[in-house]
C-alpha positions as a printed Julia matrix, in Angstrom:
51×3 Matrix{Float64}:
  -9.76  -18.88    1.92
  -9.43  -16.39   -0.93
 -12.85  -14.92   -0.19
 -11.92  -14.49    3.46
  -8.72  -12.65    2.49
 -10.73  -10.35    0.24
 -13.16   -9.64    3.03
 -10.32   -8.8     5.42
  -8.93   -6.38    2.83
 -12.35   -4.72    2.46
 -12.55   -4.27    6.22
  -9.07   -2.73    6.32
 -10.03   -0.28    3.58
 -13.26    0.61    5.33
 -11.27    1.47    8.45
  -8.73    3.64    6.61
 -10.32    6.23    4.35
  -6.94    7.67    3.32
  -5.81    4.35    1.83
  -9.25    3.78    0.31
  -9.16    7.16   -1.45
  -5.63    6.51   -2.7
  -6.71    3.14   -4.15
  -9.74    4.77   -5.77
  -7.51    7.42   -7.35
  -5.19    4.71   -8.72
  -8.14    2.77  -10.16
  -9.63    5.86  -11.81
  -6.27    6.95  -13.22
  -5.73    3.52  -14.74
  -9.2     3.3   -16.21
  -9.02    6.77  -17.73
  -6.23    5.58  -20.02
  -7.19    4.36  -23.49
  -8.52    0.8   -23.52
  -6.04   -0.38  -26.16
  -3.12    0.85  -24.06
  -4.38   -1.12  -21.06
  -4.99   -4.25  -23.15
  -1.52   -4.01  -24.71
   0.1    -3.72  -21.26
  -1.86   -6.67  -19.89
  -1.0    -8.84  -22.91
   2.66   -7.87  -22.73
   2.75   -8.74  -19.04
   0.96  -12.04  -19.68
   3.33  -13.01  -22.5
   6.4   -12.26  -20.4
   5.11  -14.46  -17.57
   4.53  -17.35  -19.99
   8.16  -17.42  -21.2
């Protein structure tokens, strides 16, 4: 079921270039940040969920 949901999301993005471009911009902005900053944020989030 998860794969089907992913496929539906891909189809929605393919039909809406404005949303697709916005998602691409978000992805690029996130991945242009230093790797250690991203890792720290992910670990902090993970630790908070565990407690």
